[in-house]
Rosetta silent file (secondary structure, phi, psi, omega in degrees, C-alpha in Angstrom):
SEQUENCE: XXXXXXXXXXXXXXXXXXXXXXXXXXXXXXXXXXXXXXXXXXXXXXXXXXXXXXXXXXXXXXXXXXXXXXXXXXXXXXXXXXXXXXXXXXXXXXXXXXXXXXXXXXXXXXXXXXXXXXXXXXXXXXXXXXXXXXXXXXXXXXXXXXXXXXXXXXXXXXXXXXXXXXXXXXXXXXXXXXXXXXXXXXXXXXXXXXXXXXXXXXXXXXXXXXXXXXXXXXXXXXXXXXXXXXXXXXXXXXXXXXXXXXXXXXXXXXXXXXXXXXXXXXXXXXXXXXXXXXXXXXXXXXXXXXXXXXXXXXXXXXXXXXXXXXXXXXXXXXXXXXXXXXXXXXXXXXXX
SCORE:     score description
SCORE:     0.000 S_00000001
   1 L     0.000  138.261 -179.624   34.751   -8.235   34.670 S_00000001
   2 L   -66.507  147.909  178.538   34.875  -11.023   32.046 S_00000001
   3 L   -72.469  141.408  176.271   31.592  -12.423   30.806 S_00000001
   4 L   -79.383  125.570  176.659   30.678  -15.883   32.078 S_00000001
   5 L   -70.424  136.644 -178.206   30.555  -18.290   29.169 S_00000001
   6 L  -125.046  133.820  171.591   27.300  -20.234   28.913 S_00000001
   7 L   -87.096  107.326 -176.515   26.588  -23.573   27.131 S_00000001
   8 L  -154.965  139.076  174.531   23.063  -23.043   25.948 S_00000001
   9 L  -161.162  167.715 -175.774   20.782  -23.871   23.053 S_00000001
  10 L   -63.566  129.203 -178.931   17.128  -24.720   22.532 S_00000001
  11 L    95.508   -8.350 -179.576   16.351  -27.952   24.395 S_00000001
  12 L   -72.612  145.753  179.424   19.372  -27.781   26.775 S_00000001
  13 E  -105.142  135.483 -176.983   18.637  -28.677   30.421 S_00000001
  14 E  -132.699  144.192  163.258   20.218  -26.436   33.106 S_00000001
  15 E   -96.496  114.104 -176.081   20.476  -26.301   36.925 S_00000001
  16 E  -109.980  139.751  178.960   20.197  -22.575   37.589 S_00000001
  17 E  -135.947  140.884  178.234   21.022  -20.845   40.809 S_00000001
  18 E  -136.163  130.042 -174.377   20.713  -17.182   41.930 S_00000001
  19 E  -123.703  135.099  177.155   21.897  -16.028   45.386 S_00000001
  20 E   -56.327  141.955 -177.206   21.199  -12.808   47.264 S_00000001
  21 H   -61.491  136.603 -179.474   24.187  -10.489   47.565 S_00000001
  22 H    59.256   24.164  175.151   26.312  -11.129   50.598 S_00000001
  23 H    75.992   11.580 -178.995   24.058  -14.023   51.464 S_00000001
  24 L   -58.910  141.418  171.165   21.148  -11.479   52.121 S_00000001
  25 L   -75.305  102.118 -174.986   17.690  -12.843   52.586 S_00000001
  26 L  -107.625    4.207  174.517   16.071  -11.581   49.485 S_00000001
  27 L  -132.047   48.570 -174.318   12.988  -13.895   49.497 S_00000001
  28 L   -79.799  -34.011 -173.043   12.100  -13.532   53.124 S_00000001
  29 L  -101.852  160.663  175.128    8.383  -12.519   52.986 S_00000001
  30 H   -60.698  -37.007  179.838    5.481  -14.228   51.326 S_00000001
  31 H   -63.678  -40.536  176.438    5.010  -11.149   49.131 S_00000001
  32 H   -59.549  -47.333 -179.658    8.592  -11.486   47.918 S_00000001
  33 H   -65.313  -42.939 -178.809    8.222  -15.151   46.940 S_00000001
  34 H   -65.225  -35.705  175.991    4.841  -14.503   45.299 S_00000001
  35 H   -62.206  -51.095 -179.890    6.328  -11.661   43.220 S_00000001
  36 H   -60.684  -43.246  179.345    9.196  -13.816   42.034 S_00000001
  37 H   -65.406  -36.198  176.338    6.872  -16.710   41.238 S_00000001
  38 H   -69.847  -34.215  177.698    4.427  -14.704   39.276 S_00000001
  39 H   -67.545  -43.363  179.104    7.240  -13.232   37.182 S_00000001
  40 H   -60.758  -40.474  179.147    8.625  -16.690   36.597 S_00000001
  41 H   -60.142  -49.642  179.437    5.252  -18.031   35.525 S_00000001
  42 H   -63.612  -39.417 -173.440    4.751  -15.275   32.920 S_00000001
  43 H   -75.394  -38.462 -176.238    8.324  -15.537   31.521 S_00000001
  44 H   -69.775  -28.798  178.800    8.525  -19.323   31.142 S_00000001
  45 H   -73.267  -45.479 -176.501    5.164  -19.232   29.304 S_00000001
  46 H   -67.407  -41.147 -177.180    6.165  -16.346   27.039 S_00000001
  47 L   -91.809    0.810  175.964    9.676  -17.747   26.298 S_00000001
  48 L    60.563   40.436  171.786    8.493  -21.326   26.011 S_00000001
  49 L   -82.837  160.593  168.647   10.755  -22.706   28.713 S_00000001
  50 E  -114.766  130.084  177.588    9.980  -25.928   30.624 S_00000001
  51 E  -111.198  121.133 -178.637   10.406  -25.914   34.415 S_00000001
  52 E  -102.941  -30.713  176.312   10.775  -29.315   36.089 S_00000001
  53 E  -149.353  149.764  178.943   11.916  -28.370   39.525 S_00000001
  54 E  -161.896  154.259  176.252   12.287  -25.187   41.572 S_00000001
  55 E  -153.579  128.454  175.164   12.734  -24.013   45.091 S_00000001
  56 E  -104.299  114.430 -177.483   12.705  -20.524   46.571 S_00000001
  57 L  -102.499  168.747 -176.788   14.822  -20.374   49.683 S_00000001
  58 L   -57.653  -36.374 -178.319   15.242  -17.299   51.907 S_00000001
  59 L  -121.867   10.204  178.020   18.547  -16.233   50.243 S_00000001
  60 E  -162.069  172.839 -173.275   18.711  -18.128   47.016 S_00000001
  61 E  -134.761  139.929  170.919   16.810  -19.782   44.164 S_00000001
  62 E  -121.067  140.370  173.868   17.118  -23.121   42.363 S_00000001
  63 E  -134.932  145.647  164.444   15.609  -23.963   38.975 S_00000001
  64 E  -118.551  110.639 -172.183   15.764  -27.077   36.749 S_00000001
  65 E  -135.111  159.615  171.295   14.764  -25.879   33.299 S_00000001
  66 E  -114.260  129.218 -176.944   14.858  -26.671   29.641 S_00000001
  67 L   -63.339  136.508  175.674   15.746  -23.723   27.306 S_00000001
  68 L   -96.571 -135.919 -172.348   12.884  -22.609   24.985 S_00000001
  69 L   -80.643  -16.776  177.850   12.820  -20.349   22.062 S_00000001
  70 L  -116.791  158.076 -178.104   14.999  -17.694   23.722 S_00000001
  71 L   -68.360  159.006 -178.967   18.384  -18.166   25.493 S_00000001
  72 H   -59.670  -35.807 -176.854   18.624  -18.802   29.230 S_00000001
  73 H   -62.551  -31.968 -177.016   20.266  -15.459   29.956 S_00000001
  74 H   -67.449  -44.638  178.750   17.228  -13.661   28.624 S_00000001
  75 H   -59.805  -51.139 -173.651   14.820  -15.511   30.991 S_00000001
  76 H   -68.867  -37.501  177.142   17.118  -14.937   33.940 S_00000001
  77 H   -64.461  -42.901  177.848   17.949  -11.298   33.220 S_00000001
  78 H   -67.709  -41.146 -177.705   14.259  -10.362   32.950 S_00000001
  79 H   -66.420  -48.175 -175.682   13.367  -12.388   36.000 S_00000001
  80 H   -74.689  -40.138 -178.071   16.143  -11.070   38.326 S_00000001
  81 H   -67.554  -43.282 -179.672   16.179   -7.501   37.062 S_00000001
  82 H   -65.606  -41.918  179.346   12.391   -7.103   37.333 S_00000001
  83 H   -65.680  -42.171 -175.093   12.348   -8.650   40.801 S_00000001
  84 H   -66.877  -33.009 -177.665   15.313   -6.560   41.975 S_00000001
  85 H   -66.882  -42.577 -178.761   13.764   -3.282   40.936 S_00000001
  86 H   -72.407  -38.174  174.792   10.574   -3.973   42.874 S_00000001
  87 H   -56.153  -52.250 -177.039   12.565   -5.367   45.879 S_00000001
  88 H   -62.654  -37.242  176.725   14.610   -2.232   46.170 S_00000001
  89 H   -65.705  -45.807 -179.905   11.540   -0.049   45.891 S_00000001
  90 H   -66.028  -30.238 -177.964    9.681   -2.063   48.508 S_00000001
  91 L  -108.675   11.292  175.071   12.587   -2.035   50.987 S_00000001
  92 L    51.933   48.848 -178.833   13.743    1.434   50.221 S_00000001
  93 L  -129.449  168.844  174.463   17.247    0.392   49.180 S_00000001
  94 L  -129.841  165.706  176.002   19.616    0.770   46.266 S_00000001
  95 L    95.267 -177.193 -176.430   22.236   -1.341   44.594 S_00000001
  96 L   -64.144  142.612  173.522   22.529   -4.988   43.524 S_00000001
  97 L   -97.966  -32.945 -178.647   20.069   -7.461   44.962 S_00000001
  98 E  -111.311  152.557 -177.244   21.808  -10.627   43.656 S_00000001
  99 L   -79.516  107.242 -178.337   25.353  -11.793   43.911 S_00000001
 100 L    49.172 -150.668  179.156   26.903  -11.215   40.445 S_00000001
 101 L   -82.891  159.652  173.727   25.283  -13.034   37.549 S_00000001
 102 L   -62.942  156.568  176.806   23.200  -16.090   38.056 S_00000001
 103 E  -105.017  140.599  179.617   24.974  -19.484   37.832 S_00000001
 104 E  -140.263  143.333  176.823   23.942  -22.270   35.476 S_00000001
 105 E  -121.098  124.749  172.667   25.184  -25.810   34.875 S_00000001
 106 E   -68.292  127.239 -171.866   24.463  -27.693   31.627 S_00000001
 107 E  -110.705  133.962  166.868   22.930  -31.074   32.609 S_00000001
 108 L   -82.135  102.450 -166.682   23.210  -34.518   31.034 S_00000001
 109 H   -60.579  -41.973 -176.545   19.584  -35.386   31.603 S_00000001
 110 H   -63.302  -24.045 -179.423   19.815  -39.184   31.520 S_00000001
 111 H   -96.175  -29.244 -168.885   22.415  -39.213   34.309 S_00000001
 112 H  -126.097   -3.149  178.564   21.390  -36.367   36.593 S_00000001
 113 H   -50.783  -52.104 -174.009   17.717  -35.475   36.053 S_00000001
 114 H   -69.234  -40.408 -178.048   16.455  -37.583   39.055 S_00000001
 115 H   -63.856  -40.111  178.654   19.276  -36.501   41.369 S_00000001
 116 H   -68.305  -44.935  173.165   18.549  -32.809   40.616 S_00000001
 117 H   -49.874  -51.438 -177.867   14.782  -33.269   41.136 S_00000001
 118 H   -60.196  -49.871 -175.625   15.593  -34.782   44.481 S_00000001
 119 H   -59.971  -51.774 -177.224   18.178  -32.212   45.472 S_00000001
 120 H   -62.449  -48.094 -173.200   16.142  -29.166   44.511 S_00000001
 121 H   -78.414  -15.969  172.927   12.796  -30.303   45.926 S_00000001
 122 H   -87.937   -9.286 -175.228   14.363  -31.516   49.176 S_00000001
 123 H   -52.968  -48.747  176.523   16.056  -28.161   49.730 S_00000001
 124 H   -58.289  -37.932 -178.648   13.229  -26.757   52.068 S_00000001
 125 H   -68.757  -42.588 -178.303   13.360  -30.036   54.006 S_00000001
 126 H   -75.171  -22.034 -179.371   17.124  -30.160   54.441 S_00000001
 127 L   -89.526   -4.026 -177.637   17.116  -26.487   55.433 S_00000001
 128 L    76.964   13.806  176.376   14.515  -27.033   58.155 S_00000001
 129 L   -75.602  -22.068  173.511   11.883  -24.857   56.588 S_00000001
 130 L  -132.395  164.712 -179.924    9.456  -27.793   56.624 S_00000001
 131 L  -131.348  106.648  173.580    9.493  -30.954   58.800 S_00000001
 132 L    96.124  158.223 -179.914    8.664  -34.192   57.131 S_00000001
 133 H   -58.258  -35.149 -178.901    7.291  -35.355   53.788 S_00000001
 134 H   -68.421  -41.453  175.984    3.745  -34.239   54.435 S_00000001
 135 H   -63.067  -37.093  177.778    4.814  -30.632   55.196 S_00000001
 136 H   -64.859  -37.160  179.016    7.040  -30.657   52.097 S_00000001
 137 H   -64.763  -28.237 -179.686    4.073  -31.808   49.996 S_00000001
 138 H   -94.190   -9.350 -175.231    2.060  -28.804   51.233 S_00000001
 139 L   -63.360  128.010 -169.042    4.927  -26.304   50.960 S_00000001
 140 L   -79.348  -24.411 -165.288    3.960  -23.518   48.556 S_00000001
 141 L  -105.641   33.684  165.906    7.458  -22.345   47.576 S_00000001
 142 E  -149.494  168.744 -172.441    8.933  -25.359   45.713 S_00000001
 143 L   -83.599   -1.756 -175.126    7.693  -27.478   42.887 S_00000001
 144 H   -59.680  -49.509 -179.100    7.287  -30.736   44.817 S_00000001
 145 H   -63.221  -28.683 -178.181    3.627  -30.200   45.746 S_00000001
 146 H   -68.340  -40.827  179.520    2.579  -29.293   42.214 S_00000001
 147 H   -63.883  -31.427  179.605    3.864  -32.762   40.997 S_00000001
 148 L   -84.539   -5.192 -178.081    1.793  -34.393   43.668 S_00000001
 149 L    83.212   17.465 -176.592   -1.316  -32.383   42.710 S_00000001
 150 L   -83.480  -30.246  179.314   -1.310  -30.383   45.949 S_00000001
 151 L  -128.156  161.189 -177.515   -0.874  -27.032   44.037 S_00000001
 152 L  -113.292   96.087  177.223   -1.850  -25.875   40.620 S_00000001
 153 L  -114.282   91.429 -175.398    1.111  -24.389   38.754 S_00000001
 154 L   -67.648  -16.340  178.614    0.022  -24.545   35.084 S_00000001
 155 L   -86.403  -10.571 -179.505    3.411  -23.142   33.958 S_00000001
 156 E   -87.736  131.512  178.935    5.324  -26.055   35.707 S_00000001
 157 L   -84.725   76.414  174.714    5.806  -29.073   33.490 S_00000001
 158 H   -71.624  -29.112  179.280    4.630  -31.672   35.920 S_00000001
 159 H   -67.520  -32.355  178.689    3.419  -34.043   33.251 S_00000001
 160 H   -63.987  -43.752 -176.974    6.952  -34.468   31.922 S_00000001
 161 H   -64.170  -49.445 -177.213    8.286  -35.439   35.344 S_00000001
 162 H   -59.584  -46.197  175.868    5.449  -37.840   36.027 S_00000001
 163 H   -61.639  -37.908  179.165    5.876  -39.413   32.557 S_00000001
 164 H   -56.122  -48.149 -177.058    9.604  -39.618   32.980 S_00000001
 165 H   -74.508  -37.303  179.135    9.263  -41.802   36.094 S_00000001
 166 H   -61.049  -45.614 -178.364    6.348  -43.787   34.639 S_00000001
 167 H   -69.118  -35.980 -175.059    8.264  -44.585   31.449 S_00000001
 168 H   -75.745  -31.960 -177.383   11.476  -45.385   33.243 S_00000001
 169 H  -112.132   -0.622  177.442   10.097  -47.737   35.839 S_00000001
 170 L    65.402   28.924  178.083    6.970  -48.997   34.044 S_00000001
 171 L  -147.055 -162.106 -177.259    4.582  -48.080   36.807 S_00000001
 172 L   -64.415  121.333 -176.460    2.802  -45.146   38.382 S_00000001
 173 H   -60.772  -43.412 -178.408    4.920  -42.065   37.796 S_00000001
 174 H   -64.217  -42.279  179.109    3.946  -40.199   40.953 S_00000001
 175 H   -65.499  -37.039  178.207    4.726  -43.167   43.231 S_00000001
 176 H   -70.725  -36.812  175.093    8.110  -43.616   41.625 S_00000001
 177 H   -63.242  -43.815  177.362    8.830  -39.915   41.855 S_00000001
 178 H   -60.761  -40.111  178.651    7.922  -39.973   45.566 S_00000001
 179 H   -62.384  -43.781 -179.342   10.112  -42.964   46.151 S_00000001
 180 H   -68.442  -37.035 -173.823   13.092  -41.230   44.458 S_00000001
 181 H   -84.887  -45.110 -170.218   12.629  -37.839   46.289 S_00000001
 182 H   -91.693  -52.027 -175.281   11.429  -38.995   49.735 S_00000001
 183 H   -80.276  -45.067 -177.820   12.611  -42.566   50.267 S_00000001
 184 L   -90.011   73.651 -172.515   15.838  -42.759   48.310 S_00000001
 185 L  -113.742   30.490 -177.778   17.431  -39.789   50.129 S_00000001
 186 L   -98.674   28.613  179.434   20.929  -41.149   50.884 S_00000001
 187 L   -78.992   98.307 -176.762   22.531  -38.936   48.183 S_00000001
 188 L   -94.688  -12.142 -173.788   25.446  -37.606   50.173 S_00000001
 189 L  -100.522   75.022 -175.449   27.604  -36.325   47.299 S_00000001
 190 L   -97.189  -10.531 -179.893   25.672  -33.189   46.363 S_00000001
 191 H   -54.266  -38.249 -176.360   28.608  -30.882   45.720 S_00000001
 192 H   -63.322  -28.422 -176.787   28.773  -32.097   42.143 S_00000001
 193 H   -69.850  -26.312 -175.261   25.090  -30.971   41.687 S_00000001
 194 H  -110.376  -12.852  178.245   25.992  -27.357   42.425 S_00000001
 195 H  -114.936  -16.848 -178.370   29.539  -27.245   41.001 S_00000001
 196 L    87.511  168.033  177.138   29.353  -29.496   37.984 S_00000001
 197 L  -102.727  -28.972  177.141   31.544  -32.375   36.995 S_00000001
 198 E  -136.567  153.282  177.720   33.584  -30.671   34.235 S_00000001
 199 E  -114.308  131.859  175.963   34.524  -27.072   33.414 S_00000001
 200 E  -100.725  122.491 -179.158   34.699  -25.917   29.827 S_00000001
 201 E  -141.435 -168.053 -179.277   37.239  -23.093   29.436 S_00000001
 202 L   -54.030  -33.474 -175.469   39.806  -21.715   26.974 S_00000001
 203 L   -97.969   15.446 -179.517   41.936  -24.867   27.148 S_00000001
 204 E   107.647 -140.522 -179.681   39.124  -27.440   26.689 S_00000001
 205 E  -115.595  144.579  178.307   37.551  -29.397   29.539 S_00000001
 206 E  -136.499  149.471  179.251   38.949  -30.095   32.970 S_00000001
 207 E   -65.080  143.526 -178.040   37.347  -32.012   35.930 S_00000001
 208 L   -81.150  -12.651  179.898   35.542  -29.665   38.318 S_00000001
 209 L   -62.410  127.889  179.515   36.728  -31.645   41.388 S_00000001
 210 L    59.406   18.667  177.496   38.950  -29.449   43.531 S_00000001
 211 L  -102.813  105.359 -172.949   38.904  -26.718   40.866 S_00000001
 212 L  -105.525   26.503  179.007   38.003  -23.557   42.687 S_00000001
 213 L   -65.452  156.483  170.495   38.466  -21.106   39.858 S_00000001
 214 L   -55.771  149.500 -177.448   35.870  -18.350   39.456 S_00000001
 215 L   -75.413  -20.286  179.831   32.844  -19.221   37.387 S_00000001
 216 L   -58.438  127.975  174.904   33.602  -16.068   35.264 S_00000001
 217 L    88.068    2.892  178.606   35.019  -16.924   31.842 S_00000001
 218 L  -146.750  171.002  174.107   34.156  -20.565   31.817 S_00000001
 219 E  -134.388  157.666 -176.234   31.051  -22.761   31.948 S_00000001
 220 E  -117.387  146.180  179.051   30.204  -25.928   33.809 S_00000001
 221 E  -123.936  151.685  177.857   28.568  -29.146   32.847 S_00000001
 222 E  -116.933  102.092 -176.060   27.067  -31.945   34.904 S_00000001
 223 L   173.005 -173.368 -179.526   27.660  -35.164   33.031 S_00000001
 224 L   -86.879  176.385 -172.943   30.228  -37.692   31.893 S_00000001
 225 H   -62.079  -40.756  177.426   33.376  -36.845   29.878 S_00000001
 226 H   -62.813  -37.241  175.247   31.803  -37.621   26.504 S_00000001
 227 H   -62.626  -41.704 -179.803   28.924  -35.242   27.294 S_00000001
 228 H   -64.885  -42.888 -179.059   31.408  -32.528   28.242 S_00000001
 229 H   -64.771  -44.933 -178.805   33.424  -33.031   24.995 S_00000001
 230 H   -61.596  -39.629  178.536   30.248  -32.997   22.859 S_00000001
 231 H   -63.171  -43.829  179.113   29.178  -29.804   24.637 S_00000001
 232 H   -58.820  -46.882 -178.999   32.536  -28.162   24.011 S_00000001
 233 H   -62.381  -44.365 -179.342   32.313  -29.017   20.250 S_00000001
 234 H   -62.076  -40.899 -178.139   28.785  -27.614   20.080 S_00000001
 235 H   -64.293  -44.385 -177.496   29.740  -24.383   21.839 S_00000001
 236 H   -64.950  -39.527 -177.113   32.728  -23.845   19.524 S_00000001
 237 H   -71.026  -23.088 -179.700   30.785  -24.636   16.372 S_00000001
 238 H   -74.628  -12.886 -177.683   28.040  -22.208   17.398 S_00000001
 239 L    72.771   15.392  179.252   30.393  -19.224   17.216 S_00000001
 240 L  -130.352   35.822 -172.248   29.342  -18.064   20.670 S_00000001
 241 L   -79.398  -32.885 -175.534   31.933  -19.869   22.731 S_00000001
 242 L    69.732   14.955 -175.605   33.838  -16.959   24.253 S_00000001
 243 L  -115.582    7.825 -179.826   36.881  -19.226   24.389 S_00000001
 244 L   -68.530  158.101  169.576   38.743  -17.897   21.427 S_00000001
 245 L   -58.173  151.495  177.902   42.295  -16.488   21.558 S_00000001
 246 H   -62.161  -32.184 -179.922   42.334  -12.746   21.976 S_00000001
 247 H   -60.846  -39.676  178.147   43.880  -12.480   18.484 S_00000001
 248 H   -64.258  -37.931  178.084   40.721  -14.177   17.111 S_00000001
 249 H   -61.265  -51.339 -178.397   38.598  -11.759   19.058 S_00000001
 250 H   -63.824  -34.055  177.136   40.376   -8.748   17.562 S_00000001
 251 H   -66.030  -42.687  178.543   40.129  -10.224   14.066 S_00000001
 252 H   -56.941  -46.716 -179.881   36.388  -10.696   14.602 S_00000001
 253 H   -59.603  -48.965 -178.440   35.929   -7.122   15.747 S_00000001
 254 H   -59.741  -42.678  177.903   37.853   -5.827   12.717 S_00000001
 255 H   -61.533  -40.077  177.383   35.730   -7.938   10.344 S_00000001
 256 H   -63.912  -44.490 -176.951   32.586   -6.607   12.006 S_00000001
 257 H   -69.045  -33.806  176.914   33.719   -2.979   11.747 S_00000001
 258 H   -66.078  -40.193  173.817   34.590   -3.418    8.119 S_00000001
 259 H   -59.912  -44.165 -177.552   31.057   -4.718    7.441 S_00000001
 260 H   -63.945  -40.273  179.824   29.605   -1.750    9.330 S_00000001
 261 H   -60.194  -43.853  178.139   31.736    0.622    7.315 S_00000001
 262 H   -68.923  -40.345 -172.792   30.471   -0.925    3.978 S_00000001
 263 H   -76.255  -43.610 -173.243   26.876   -1.212    5.089 S_00000001
 264 H  -111.358  -13.890 -176.233   26.424    2.156    6.872 S_00000001
 265 L    72.192   28.229 -172.006   29.389    4.250    5.735 S_00000001
 266 L  -120.358  127.917 -179.240   30.279    4.585    9.421 S_00000001
 267 L   -90.327  168.396  178.504   33.811    4.299   10.790 S_00000001
 268 H   -56.509  -44.506  177.827   35.027    3.111   14.200 S_00000001
 269 H   -56.559  -44.011  179.451   35.719    6.766   15.175 S_00000001
 270 H   -65.959  -35.873  175.401   32.199    7.699   14.290 S_00000001
 271 H   -60.076  -36.663 -174.770   30.778    4.791   16.280 S_00000001
 272 L   -86.948    1.321 -178.776   32.637    6.163   19.302 S_00000001
 273 L   -79.656 -172.827 -177.745   31.342    9.709   18.753 S_00000001
 274 L  -102.833    0.944 -178.698   28.506   11.496   20.440 S_00000001
 275 L   -64.620  143.423  172.059   26.168   11.798   17.475 S_00000001
 276 L  -106.646   24.294  179.570   22.680   10.362   17.792 S_00000001
 277 L   -52.626  133.789 -177.238   22.121   10.118   14.058 S_00000001
 278 H   -52.507  -37.898  177.971   19.559    7.255   13.433 S_00000001
 279 H   -68.375  -33.682  179.511   22.061    5.342   11.238 S_00000001
 280 H   -70.452  -39.088  179.538   24.736    5.627   13.886 S_00000001
 281 H   -64.707  -40.202 -178.658   22.324    4.450   16.598 S_00000001
 282 H   -70.519  -41.107  178.184   21.388    1.459   14.421 S_00000001
 283 H   -65.314  -41.259  174.433   25.022    0.636   13.675 S_00000001
 284 H   -59.850  -40.988 -178.796   25.927    0.772   17.401 S_00000001
 285 H   -64.182  -43.216  179.241   23.034   -1.503   18.173 S_00000001
 286 H   -62.977  -47.587  179.014   24.194   -4.066   15.624 S_00000001
 287 H   -55.293  -49.042 -175.068   27.809   -3.934   16.837 S_00000001
 288 H   -58.261  -44.866 -174.848   26.624   -4.281   20.453 S_00000001
 289 H   -68.275  -46.779 -178.409   24.408   -7.225   19.623 S_00000001
 290 H   -65.574  -41.264 -177.060   26.955   -9.151   17.501 S_00000001
 291 H   -65.755  -43.044 -175.926   29.734   -8.591   19.988 S_00000001
 292 H   -84.073  -38.668 -170.762   27.758   -9.760   23.083 S_00000001
 293 H   -94.669  -25.565 -178.013   25.356  -12.300   21.638 S_00000001
 294 H  -112.915  -32.657  178.305   27.473  -13.952   18.911 S_00000001
 295 L   -93.253  -10.972  177.781   31.133  -13.272   19.807 S_00000001
 296 L    79.543   15.163  178.823   30.724  -13.786   23.561 S_00000001
 297 L   -77.345  158.599  177.494   32.175  -10.435   24.617 S_00000001
 298 L   -84.258  166.093  173.850   31.075   -8.794   27.878 S_00000001
 299 H   -58.307  -39.575  179.784   29.130   -5.634   28.257 S_00000001
 300 H   -62.533  -41.638  177.568   32.288   -4.029   29.618 S_00000001
 301 H   -57.069  -45.011 -177.727   34.245   -5.051   26.434 S_00000001
 302 H   -65.051  -35.614  176.357   31.469   -3.385   24.346 S_00000001
 303 H   -63.529  -40.990 -179.078   31.590   -0.266   26.426 S_00000001
 304 H   -69.966  -35.633 -178.609   35.283    0.125   25.769 S_00000001
 305 H   -70.749  -35.287 -172.728   34.889   -0.587   22.092 S_00000001
 306 H  -107.383   -7.815 -175.214   32.095    1.888   21.500 S_00000001
 307 L    65.737   36.119 -176.887   32.700    4.422   24.260 S_00000001
 308 L  -113.285  161.396  175.716   29.238    3.870   25.636 S_00000001
 309 L   -79.952  164.833  178.458   27.881    3.574   29.123 S_00000001
 310 H   -57.512  -46.213 -179.987   26.601    0.222   30.464 S_00000001
 311 H   -66.049  -34.806  178.369   23.024    1.255   30.212 S_00000001
 312 H   -64.470  -38.148  178.653   23.660    2.595   26.640 S_00000001
 313 H   -70.614  -38.724  178.293   25.011   -0.763   25.536 S_00000001
 314 H   -63.342  -42.388  177.444   22.092   -2.678   27.092 S_00000001
 315 H   -64.646  -37.257  177.045   19.685   -0.359   25.313 S_00000001
 316 H   -63.231  -45.083  177.440   21.611   -0.839   22.027 S_00000001
 317 H   -59.804  -45.496  177.168   21.275   -4.665   22.432 S_00000001
 318 H   -58.964  -44.718 -179.957   17.532   -4.339   22.972 S_00000001
 319 H   -61.739  -37.351 -177.355   17.272   -2.166   19.928 S_00000001
 320 H   -70.597  -36.350  176.400   19.190   -4.650   17.829 S_00000001
 321 H   -63.716  -33.388  173.821   16.849   -7.480   18.941 S_00000001
 322 H   -68.699  -43.072  175.814   13.952   -5.422   17.612 S_00000001
 323 H   -58.531  -40.546 -173.602   15.898   -4.858   14.365 S_00000001
 324 H   -66.091  -36.479  175.829   16.622   -8.548   14.096 S_00000001
 325 H   -62.535  -38.566  179.354   12.898   -9.335   14.064 S_00000001
 326 H   -80.134  -28.690 -173.534   12.387   -6.955   11.216 S_00000001
 327 L  -138.933   79.684 -175.093   15.595   -7.871    9.383 S_00000001
 328 H   -55.424  -18.155 -176.990   16.768  -11.475   10.056 S_00000001
 329 H   -65.236  -11.952  176.652   19.921  -10.981    8.000 S_00000001
 330 H   -58.578  -30.269  177.441   21.564   -9.443   11.063 S_00000001
 331 H   -60.189  -22.865 -176.651   22.115  -13.024   12.050 S_00000001
 332 H   -99.516   12.136  179.855   24.389  -13.455    9.036 S_00000001
 333 L   -66.725  128.769 -178.227   26.716  -10.572    9.707 S_00000001
 334 L   -78.944  144.045  175.592   30.304  -11.911    9.380 S_00000001
 335 L  -139.815   23.743  178.743   32.732  -11.466   12.222 S_00000001
 336 L  -152.375    0.000    0.000   35.570  -13.845   11.415 S_00000001
């Protein structure tokens, strides 16, 4: 399956969604929700993410986050994988817990921040999990109560939200937040908040309205056309767009393999062999990391290139990240 392209960089704001496989209730018990929340709290602190809104529903999750020092995929991979392992053990089951990869939409903050706060924090109310504003304020499994001071989530960036409303309206931030979320609740056009306004793909940007293509292989933005075009330029200039022509991809792989041959004395055939020589393991790690993290290839692409298993590629990527900390020049490896 093709890898989903993601528009992400430090400081980017995202609406993130993860859904239980086949609509399964994967957050049904208090213990389930507490486990997910404790993992989220640790990860956003460690990876320096900011969380502005969140809601844990019985079969899905919403987050409004700002990317920190690590990419969004790393936060979500660790969050969902760790939760899924414990969930399967607790319920004596096997297989996937979540429906494919998580979904994320890059957000133009000045246009959609308030609407997403409202949409996410009203989710329990709209779904009938709570009844009325007072119940929502006391509800433990969304971020609304923390902004009002009803719960203490030190990992949730409530101060940013309160200051945002205070600065915007020149008055008490909490009162203005409450007005936006509880009183101004006539936002009927919510599809755009979960589907995005534009799709960035191989051919540039297209409106997301009535575009029912799979999320795989493209990314979605929630903003105006100028924001979408600026995002496209930034993705392409980053070298991690995943929108290149296949000929460019093949050329990039060849350039990378030439570098590996010069640096390690290792050929493509040797990379695909069964040897576990330390130099070979390091070379495979570097190739796996560059292909997936800089060239935008999928794990499956890397498996075919190196003749490795999925778990083998994932371990190789993790090894490369460790090597990267010791040897930052890995970031400068040419692939075009």
